[in-house]
Structures are given as C-alpha cells and as structure tokens.
C-alpha positions as CSV (number, residue, x, y, z in Angstrom):
1,M,-81.4,9.0,-13.0
2,K,-85.1,9.4,-14.1
3,L,-84.7,6.5,-16.5
4,I,-83.5,4.2,-13.7
5,L,-86.4,5.2,-11.5
6,Y,-88.8,4.6,-14.4
7,V,-87.3,1.1,-14.9
8,I,-87.6,0.3,-11.2
9,L,-91.2,1.6,-11.1
10,A,-92.1,-0.5,-14.2
11,L,-90.5,-3.6,-12.6
12,L,-92.4,-3.1,-9.4
13,L,-95.7,-2.6,-11.3
14,L,-95.0,-5.8,-13.3
15,V,-94.3,-7.8,-10.0
16,L,-97.5,-6.3,-8.5
17,W,-99.5,-7.3,-11.6
18,I,-98.2,-10.8,-11.6
19,W,-98.9,-11.2,-7.9
20,I,-102.5,-9.9,-8.2
21,D,-103.1,-11.9,-11.4
22,F,-101.9,-15.1,-9.7
23,K,-103.9,-14.6,-6.6
24,L,-107.1,-13.9,-8.4
25,G,-106.5,-16.6,-11.0
26,R,-106.0,-19.1,-8.2
27,M,-109.2,-18.1,-6.5
28,K,-111.1,-18.6,-9.8
29,H,-109.3,-22.0,-10.3
30,L,-110.4,-23.2,-6.9
31,K,-113.9,-22.0,-7.4
32,H,-114.4,-23.9,-10.6
33,A,-112.3,-27.0,-9.7
34,H,-114.3,-30.3,-9.6
35,R,-113.2,-33.6,-8.1
36,R,-113.7,-36.7,-10.2
37,D,-113.6,-40.0,-8.3
38,F,-113.6,-43.2,-10.4
39,P,-114.5,-46.6,-9.0
40,F,-112.0,-49.4,-8.4
41,R,-111.2,-51.2,-11.6
42,Y,-109.5,-54.5,-12.6
43,S,-107.2,-54.4,-15.6
44,D,-104.1,-56.1,-17.0
45,I,-101.2,-53.6,-16.5
46,K,-97.8,-53.7,-18.1
47,L,-95.0,-51.4,-17.1
48,F,-92.6,-49.7,-19.6
49,T,-89.4,-48.0,-18.4
50,D,-87.8,-47.4,-21.8
51,G,-89.2,-45.2,-24.5
52,V,-88.0,-47.3,-27.4
53,S,-89.9,-50.4,-26.3
54,L,-92.9,-48.3,-25.2
55,F,-93.4,-46.5,-28.5
56,K,-92.8,-49.7,-30.5
57,D,-95.7,-51.2,-28.6
58,M,-97.9,-48.1,-28.7
59,F,-97.3,-47.5,-32.4
60,S,-98.2,-51.2,-33.1
61,D,-101.5,-50.8,-31.3
62,I,-102.2,-47.5,-33.2
63,R,-101.6,-49.3,-36.5
64,S,-104.1,-51.9,-35.5
65,A,-106.8,-49.3,-34.6
66,E,-110.1,-49.8,-36.4
67,L,-112.5,-47.3,-34.9
68,H,-111.0,-44.3,-33.0
69,I,-107.7,-43.1,-31.5
70,H,-107.7,-40.5,-28.7
71,I,-104.4,-39.1,-27.6
72,L,-103.4,-36.4,-25.1
73,F,-99.7,-35.4,-24.6
74,Y,-98.1,-32.5,-22.8
75,I,-95.3,-32.3,-25.3
76,V,-95.1,-33.1,-29.0
77,K,-92.0,-31.7,-30.6
78,E,-90.9,-30.9,-34.2
79,D,-88.3,-33.6,-34.7
80,H,-88.0,-36.8,-36.7
81,F,-89.6,-38.9,-34.0
82,S,-92.5,-36.6,-33.6
83,K,-93.0,-36.6,-37.4
84,E,-93.0,-40.4,-37.4
85,F,-95.7,-40.3,-34.7
86,L,-97.8,-37.7,-36.6
87,T,-97.4,-39.5,-39.9
88,L,-98.8,-42.6,-38.3
89,L,-101.8,-40.7,-37.1
90,K,-102.3,-39.3,-40.6
91,E,-102.2,-42.8,-42.1
92,K,-104.9,-44.0,-39.7
93,A,-107.1,-41.0,-40.4
94,A,-106.8,-41.7,-44.1
95,Q,-108.0,-45.2,-43.4
96,G,-111.2,-43.8,-41.9
97,V,-110.3,-44.1,-38.2
98,Q,-111.4,-41.2,-36.0
99,V,-108.3,-39.5,-34.7
100,R,-108.4,-36.8,-32.0
101,L,-105.1,-35.2,-30.7
102,L,-105.2,-32.9,-27.7
103,L,-102.0,-31.1,-26.7
104,D,-101.0,-28.7,-24.0
105,W,-100.6,-25.2,-25.5
106,M,-97.4,-24.4,-23.6
107,G,-95.8,-27.8,-23.7
108,S,-96.4,-28.2,-27.5
109,F,-95.8,-24.6,-28.3
110,G,-93.1,-25.5,-30.8
111,L,-95.4,-27.4,-33.1
112,K,-95.4,-25.5,-36.4
113,K,-98.6,-24.1,-37.9
114,K,-97.7,-25.9,-41.1
115,T,-97.7,-29.2,-39.2
116,I,-101.0,-28.4,-37.6
117,R,-102.6,-27.5,-40.9
118,G,-101.3,-30.7,-42.4
119,L,-102.9,-32.8,-39.7
120,R,-106.2,-31.1,-40.1
121,K,-106.1,-31.4,-43.8
122,Q,-105.7,-35.1,-43.4
123,G,-108.8,-35.3,-41.2
124,I,-107.3,-35.3,-37.7
125,E,-109.1,-33.3,-35.1
126,I,-106.4,-31.5,-33.2
127,S,-106.8,-29.0,-30.4
128,F,-104.8,-27.2,-27.8
129,C,-105.7,-27.0,-24.1
130,Q,-104.8,-24.6,-21.3
131,A,-104.0,-21.6,-23.6
132,P,-103.4,-18.4,-21.7
133,K,-106.5,-16.2,-21.5
134,L,-107.7,-13.0,-20.0
135,P,-108.4,-11.7,-17.4
136,Y,-105.7,-13.8,-15.6
137,L,-103.1,-14.1,-18.3
138,F,-100.1,-15.0,-16.1
139,Y,-102.0,-17.6,-14.0
140,S,-103.6,-19.2,-17.0
141,S,-100.2,-19.5,-18.6
142,Q,-99.0,-21.5,-15.7
143,E,-102.0,-23.8,-15.4
144,R,-101.0,-26.7,-17.8
145,N,-102.4,-30.0,-18.8
146,H,-99.6,-32.4,-17.9
147,R,-101.6,-35.6,-18.6
148,K,-100.6,-38.2,-21.1
149,I,-103.4,-40.4,-22.3
150,T,-103.6,-42.7,-25.3
151,V,-106.9,-44.7,-25.8
152,I,-107.2,-47.0,-28.8
153,D,-110.6,-48.4,-29.9
154,G,-111.8,-48.1,-26.3
155,K,-109.9,-51.3,-25.5
156,T,-106.3,-50.4,-24.8
157,A,-104.9,-47.3,-23.1
158,Y,-101.6,-45.8,-22.0
159,L,-100.6,-43.3,-19.3
160,G,-97.4,-42.2,-17.6
161,G,-94.4,-39.9,-17.9
162,F,-93.3,-40.2,-21.6
163,N,-94.0,-37.5,-24.2
164,I,-93.2,-37.3,-27.9
165,G,-89.8,-36.2,-28.8
166,K,-86.4,-37.6,-29.6
167,E,-85.1,-37.4,-26.0
168,Y,-87.7,-39.9,-24.9
169,I,-86.2,-42.5,-27.2
170,N,-82.7,-41.8,-26.0
171,E,-81.5,-39.5,-28.7
172,D,-80.5,-36.5,-26.5
173,K,-76.8,-36.7,-25.6
174,K,-77.1,-34.9,-22.4
175,L,-80.2,-36.7,-21.0
176,S,-79.8,-40.2,-22.5
177,P,-80.8,-42.8,-21.6
178,W,-84.2,-41.5,-20.5
179,R,-85.6,-43.4,-17.5
180,D,-89.4,-43.1,-17.1
181,Y,-92.5,-45.1,-16.1
182,H,-95.4,-45.6,-18.4
183,L,-98.4,-48.0,-18.1
184,K,-100.3,-50.0,-20.7
185,I,-103.8,-50.8,-19.5
186,S,-106.1,-53.4,-20.9
187,G,-109.4,-53.9,-19.1
188,E,-111.9,-52.0,-17.1
189,G,-109.6,-49.0,-16.4
190,V,-109.6,-48.1,-20.1
191,R,-113.1,-46.7,-19.7
192,D,-112.0,-44.2,-17.1
193,L,-109.1,-43.0,-19.2
194,Q,-111.5,-42.6,-22.2
195,E,-113.8,-40.6,-20.0
196,E,-111.0,-38.4,-18.8
197,F,-109.8,-37.7,-22.3
198,L,-113.3,-36.8,-23.5
199,E,-113.7,-34.5,-20.4
200,D,-110.5,-32.6,-21.4
201,W,-111.6,-32.6,-25.0
202,F,-114.9,-31.0,-24.1
203,E,-113.2,-28.4,-21.9
204,A,-110.8,-27.5,-24.7
205,T,-113.1,-27.6,-27.7
206,G,-116.7,-27.5,-26.5
207,K,-117.4,-30.7,-28.5
208,D,-119.2,-33.1,-26.2
209,Y,-118.6,-36.8,-26.8
210,R,-118.8,-37.8,-23.2
211,K,-122.0,-39.8,-23.6
212,T,-121.3,-41.2,-27.0
213,D,-121.8,-45.0,-26.8
214,L,-119.2,-45.6,-29.5
215,F,-116.5,-44.5,-27.1
216,H,-117.7,-46.2,-24.0
217,L,-117.1,-49.9,-24.6
218,K,-117.0,-52.4,-21.7
219,P,-113.7,-54.1,-21.7
220,E,-113.2,-57.4,-20.0
221,K,-112.1,-57.5,-16.4
222,G,-108.4,-57.8,-15.8
223,K,-106.3,-59.1,-12.9
224,C,-104.9,-56.0,-11.3
225,K,-107.0,-53.9,-8.9
226,H,-106.4,-50.2,-9.5
227,L,-107.9,-46.7,-9.4
228,I,-107.6,-43.9,-11.9
229,V,-107.0,-40.6,-10.2
230,P,-107.2,-37.3,-12.1
231,C,-106.3,-34.0,-10.4
232,E,-106.2,-30.4,-11.7
233,G,-104.0,-28.4,-9.3
234,V,-106.4,-29.1,-6.5
235,F,-106.8,-32.1,-4.2
236,L,-103.5,-33.8,-5.1
237,E,-101.7,-32.4,-1.9
238,E,-104.5,-33.9,0.2
239,R,-104.3,-37.2,-1.6
240,Y,-100.5,-37.4,-1.2
241,A,-100.8,-36.6,2.5
242,K,-103.2,-39.5,2.9
243,L,-100.8,-41.8,1.1
244,I,-98.0,-40.8,3.5
245,R,-100.2,-41.3,6.6
246,M,-101.1,-44.8,5.4
247,A,-97.5,-46.0,5.6
248,R,-96.6,-48.3,8.5
249,K,-93.1,-49.5,7.4
250,K,-91.9,-48.0,4.1
251,I,-92.3,-45.1,1.6
252,V,-90.4,-44.9,-1.6
253,I,-90.7,-41.8,-3.8
254,G,-89.3,-41.6,-7.3
255,T,-89.5,-38.1,-8.9
256,P,-87.5,-35.9,-11.2
257,Y,-88.4,-32.8,-9.1
258,F,-88.6,-33.0,-5.3
259,I,-90.2,-29.7,-4.2
260,P,-92.9,-30.6,-1.7
261,S,-95.4,-28.3,0.0
262,K,-95.2,-27.5,3.7
263,L,-97.9,-30.1,4.5
264,L,-96.1,-32.9,2.7
265,I,-92.7,-32.2,4.1
266,S,-94.3,-32.1,7.5
267,E,-96.0,-35.5,6.9
268,L,-92.7,-37.0,5.7
269,I,-90.9,-35.8,8.8
270,K,-93.7,-37.3,11.0
271,A,-93.3,-40.6,9.2
272,L,-89.6,-40.6,9.8
273,E,-90.2,-39.8,13.5
274,K,-92.5,-42.9,13.7
275,G,-89.6,-45.1,12.4
276,I,-90.9,-45.5,8.9
277,D,-88.3,-46.0,6.2
278,L,-88.2,-43.2,3.6
279,T,-86.3,-43.5,0.4
280,V,-86.3,-40.8,-2.3
281,I,-84.8,-41.2,-5.8
282,V,-84.1,-38.1,-7.9
283,P,-81.9,-37.4,-10.9
284,G,-78.2,-37.1,-10.7
285,R,-78.3,-34.7,-13.6
286,A,-80.9,-32.0,-14.1
287,D,-82.9,-30.9,-17.1
288,H,-83.5,-27.4,-15.6
289,P,-81.0,-24.9,-14.1
290,F,-82.7,-24.7,-10.6
291,V,-84.6,-27.9,-9.8
292,K,-81.7,-29.8,-8.1
293,E,-81.0,-26.8,-5.9
294,A,-84.7,-26.4,-5.1
295,S,-84.8,-29.8,-3.4
296,Y,-81.7,-29.3,-1.2
297,K,-83.4,-27.5,1.6
298,Y,-85.9,-30.3,2.0
299,F,-83.2,-33.0,1.9
300,R,-81.4,-31.1,4.7
301,Q,-84.5,-31.6,6.8
302,L,-85.1,-35.2,5.9
303,V,-81.7,-36.9,5.8
304,P,-80.7,-36.0,9.4
305,K,-84.0,-37.7,10.5
306,G,-83.1,-40.9,8.7
307,A,-84.3,-40.5,5.1
308,K,-82.2,-42.1,2.4
309,V,-81.8,-39.9,-0.7
310,F,-80.3,-41.3,-3.9
311,Q,-79.3,-39.6,-7.2
312,F,-79.8,-41.7,-10.3
313,Q,-76.7,-41.8,-12.5
314,N,-77.6,-43.8,-15.6
315,G,-79.2,-41.1,-17.7
316,F,-82.0,-38.7,-16.8
317,Y,-84.5,-39.9,-14.1
318,H,-88.2,-38.9,-14.9
319,P,-90.5,-41.5,-13.2
320,K,-93.3,-40.4,-11.0
321,I,-93.9,-43.1,-8.4
322,I,-94.8,-43.5,-4.7
323,L,-94.7,-46.9,-3.1
324,I,-96.4,-47.4,0.3
325,D,-95.6,-50.6,2.3
326,N,-95.7,-52.8,-0.8
327,Q,-99.5,-52.4,-0.5
328,L,-100.2,-49.5,-2.8
329,C,-98.2,-47.9,-5.6
330,D,-99.0,-44.7,-7.4
331,V,-97.7,-44.3,-10.9
332,G,-98.6,-41.5,-13.3
333,T,-97.8,-38.0,-14.5
334,S,-97.6,-36.1,-11.1
335,N,-94.2,-34.9,-10.0
336,F,-93.6,-34.5,-6.2
337,D,-93.4,-30.8,-6.6
338,K,-95.5,-27.7,-6.2
339,R,-96.3,-27.3,-9.8
340,S,-98.0,-30.7,-9.9
341,L,-99.7,-30.1,-6.5
342,F,-101.1,-26.6,-7.2
343,L,-101.1,-25.9,-11.0
344,N,-101.0,-28.8,-13.4
345,H,-103.8,-31.1,-14.5
346,E,-102.4,-34.5,-13.7
347,L,-103.4,-38.2,-14.0
348,N,-102.3,-41.0,-11.8
349,C,-103.0,-44.7,-11.3
350,Y,-103.1,-46.2,-7.8
351,I,-102.3,-49.9,-8.0
352,Y,-103.3,-52.4,-5.3
353,D,-102.4,-55.7,-6.8
354,S,-99.4,-57.5,-5.2
355,G,-98.2,-59.0,-8.5
356,C,-98.2,-55.7,-10.3
357,I,-96.6,-53.9,-7.4
358,N,-93.9,-56.5,-7.4
359,Q,-93.1,-55.6,-11.1
360,L,-92.8,-51.9,-10.0
361,E,-90.6,-52.8,-7.0
362,K,-88.2,-54.5,-9.3
363,A,-88.0,-51.4,-11.4
364,L,-87.3,-49.3,-8.3
365,E,-84.6,-51.8,-7.2
366,N,-83.0,-51.3,-10.6
367,D,-83.2,-47.5,-10.2
368,L,-81.4,-47.8,-6.8
369,Q,-78.7,-50.0,-8.3
370,N,-78.0,-47.2,-10.8
371,S,-78.0,-44.5,-8.1
372,T,-75.6,-43.1,-5.5
373,A,-76.4,-41.8,-2.1
374,L,-76.7,-38.0,-1.7
375,D,-73.7,-36.4,0.0
376,L,-75.4,-34.2,2.7
377,E,-72.2,-32.5,3.6
378,H,-71.7,-31.5,0.0
379,I,-75.0,-29.7,-0.2
380,S,-74.6,-28.2,3.3
381,T,-71.1,-26.6,3.1
382,F,-71.0,-22.9,2.1
383,N,-71.1,-22.4,-1.7
384,P,-72.1,-19.0,-2.9
385,V,-73.2,-20.2,-6.4
386,R,-75.3,-23.0,-5.0
387,T,-76.8,-20.7,-2.3
388,A,-77.8,-18.1,-4.9
389,K,-79.4,-20.8,-7.1
390,E,-81.2,-22.2,-4.0
391,W,-82.6,-18.7,-3.2
392,I,-83.8,-18.2,-6.8
393,A,-85.3,-21.7,-6.8
394,S,-87.1,-21.0,-3.6
395,S,-88.5,-17.8,-4.9
396,I,-90.0,-19.5,-8.0
397,S,-90.6,-22.9,-6.6
398,H,-94.3,-23.0,-7.7
399,F,-93.3,-22.5,-11.3
400,L,-90.3,-24.9,-11.7
C-alpha cells in the first residue's frame, strides 16, 4: 500500500514539475522572443511536391556550389538517403566550399556520433540547435527549430516541408508516396533566407556571420512578389488570424495536423458565418497515433457550419499551405497546429503573385482529386476507442 502511495506521489510531483517548468519556460520564451519583419521581395519561385524531383534538383545545385552552402533541417536520419546527402556535403567541403549544417537537436537525435565526427573531420561545420537546457528542461525540450533552409552561394535557396530521410523520397511502405510542398527561390528572397540561417546559426553556436559581406550578395529581381516570414512560437497565431480575416470568398488550408487554437477556430467559424468557403485538406492516414483524433472536435464544429473537410488518400499528406481568395498563398514549414503556433521556430513564404499562386492552386486541385470527403457521422457516433484517443489528444494537444 505504501509503495502505491509513493508511486502516486511521485507521479503527482512529476506532473507538478512539468507544469511549473512549462509555465516558467513559456514566460522566458515570450520575454526574449523578437519579431523579424523582412520587406517584400521579388524572386522566381518553383514548387516541388515530390521528394525525388526536389532532391534531384537540390543536389544538382549543391554540386555546382563554388563558395558556400548553408543548410538547416529539422530531421536528418541515419539511412542510405541521408548518407547520400551527407556524402555530397563532404565532397563539397573537400573542394574548399564552406559548408555549414544546422540541425534540430530533437528532430535529428538519431544521427550517430560517428557520423558527426566524420562530417567535422572533413571540414563541415555542424551544430545542433534547441537542445534541452536548464533551468526549464521540459519546456526547452519542446521548443524545436522546425525550419528547413538551404542556401547555395547566396544565389539559390529552398524552403518547405521536406526533411532528409528515405520516407521523403517515397521509400516508406506505410507513408508512400509522400506528398509535400517545397519552394525553390532564385532572386531577392534568397537574401532573407540567408539572413535567417545566419541568425539561427549565431543563436546555436555564438559564431556571428550576420554582417559578413561574402554571404550577403544581391541577387537579381525575380517576377514573383513574396514575403519571408519567420516565427518562433510567438506571433504566428496573430499572423494566421489576420490571414483568415482577410478572406472575402475562399480559404483553403492544407496541413498534416489540424489542431488550431481557440482564436483560430473562432476566426474560422466567423468566416463561415459570413458565407466564406472553407476547405481543409488533411491526411487520410496518420504518422502519429493521436493526430487524427485531435482534429475531430474541431471538424465537428466546422462542418455543420459549411466547411468542407477532405482526407488525402494517395500516400501521406504533409504540405503546409493556406490560400486566401486566390490573392495570397502561404507555403512553408508551419503546421496548422498548436505546436507550430506556440512552440516551434518556423519559416513561411507569403506569395502575392497571381502566376505563382495559380501553380499552387493546381497542386491543391490535384490534392482534392486524390482526397475523399470526411464522414462527419463516422467521427460523431459513439466509439469508446476513438473517444479515449480524442481525450488523450486533447490533453497533450500542445505537444503533438
């Protein structure tokens, strides 16, 4: 009996510690958060929705690098595709090209020490960001850098949803084909992505290259008007609310995880009540045991008011996109969930050019053709297993 009481007491103390740690960690995060606002830029932008074609193009650009390669990924795994990527970086470093690789500590936790030593031995500067640290160990373990940035010679850049691992090139039986959105940018916007990488590099390593002229070239002006938008677990909710309020006719949201805040679900309901068409695309299959169930309570609020929810059926759906009235399209790394809103460091691109938006609309049309409408009755009838999963998902929704 005493043992049971001790276990219960220990669990209560653990929960109390996590709660205090998270609250105080969040206060510190908010105190030190800073908002970076880049100007409007003009670049040429190309959309990739398939990892095989994306990485063929990206690796070709990396092979052509002459000066420097700056790469930030949330995930780099220990598989054959990751080794191909890292071997390419070693080859470029051996040629005298400056190579800096920044990885999220949690997302790339599986990278072996032997692999890291091999990269450094070859001359690659590699560092990890967002490692857990005292005094707020739990909160800092949840605050992750979810950005994906590749900048080559200060002339070409990439950002979007893909990481480095075999599932992203359709070699995971459960999740293939992997559907995602990634942008290639050539033009003025590259400068902002370079600046964002160097800012993250400085925060992770203390090495300050932010004013180094070598890294701040002035690329030629492109055709597509856009805005690079970094967030770090602050300000994203406000930005998304403004996007929703801008809509006059149509909102399309594509996301692998639909877990909005109270403010955002309220804004979406207001939009529906104004007669605005709302379409949400989510995966038909999940890569996490609770994320599908976490979204159901929101869909039960939105669908009766006229929202159309579709579940993608041709593989795993991982894009992060918001389309507003065919006037503005947001593509990047931010999911439509509480983790992206309140914890992760994210990076998005707001696109204002009609030609580029048309390219993204066609991709969304393809997504819808490969999706089926959500059966509201199916997620509303009593099901004890689903109900239990929904309760668990609701309890940990900030961390999914």
